[in-house]
LOPA-576702 format. One record per residue (C-alpha): x, y, z. Coordinates in steps of 0.1 Angstrom, whole numbers, plus 5000, padded with zeros to 4 digits. Layout:
<atoms>
XYZ ...
</atoms>
This chain:
<atoms>
760130814563 757030874585 756531154609 753530994625 750730744619 747130734629 744830434632 741130394639 740130194669 736730054681 737130134718 739430434725 739630364762 740729994757 743230104730 744730384752 745130134781 746829884757 749130124739 750130314771 751229984787 752729834756 754830134746 756030224782 759029984779 759930154747 760130494764 756830614749 753930764768 750530924764 750831274751 747231384747 743831244752 740131344747 736931154742 737631084705 741331024703 744731004718 748431054709 751430864721 755130904718 757831114734 756531424750 757931654723 756831444693 753831214693 754130954666 751030734671 747530874669 744430674679 741030784666 737630654677 736230474646 733530234638 733129924618 736129724605 739329894618 741929614620 744529524596 747529754604 751029634612 752829874635 756529804643 758329994670 762130024675 763529884707 766829974721 767829614730 766429264732 765429304768 763229594759 761529374732 760929114760 759429384783 757229514755 755829164749 755129104786 753529444791 751429404760 750029064771 749429194806 747429484791 745129254771 747129204739 746928864723 750028654715 751128674678 754828574681 756928534712 760228724715 762928574694 765328594665 763528594631 766228444610 764128474578 764128854583 767828884592 770428724614 769928984642 766229064638 764929014673 761229084676 757929004694 754429044680 751029094697 747529174685 746029494700 742329504711 741329554674 743429284660 746229504646 749629334646 751929534669 755729454669 758729564688 762029494670 765729524678 768129484650 771129404671 
</atoms>
């Protein structure tokens, strides 16, 4: 449904560091960067845009597809190593579905970031 999404962040440098590390296991990288924003995704199609904002910016839930469960695990580890805060260790979420394997972290602004594999 979505082509891309943009979120405001308080500290663009901290958010770029976090999302670059967190999305690397998912095969995504930094596409563009300047002093007020950045984009991430595959080289030919950025899907996440970060914009320097102010005030209250948290509250989004971003869920990224993972190819397999090991990738969800790597996303979780990389996110925590990059300063993310624990919000749900990797595991099956049976209440979402019998094969819904996901991990959740909070980004530097408190947004809920998820990697999910449906196999």
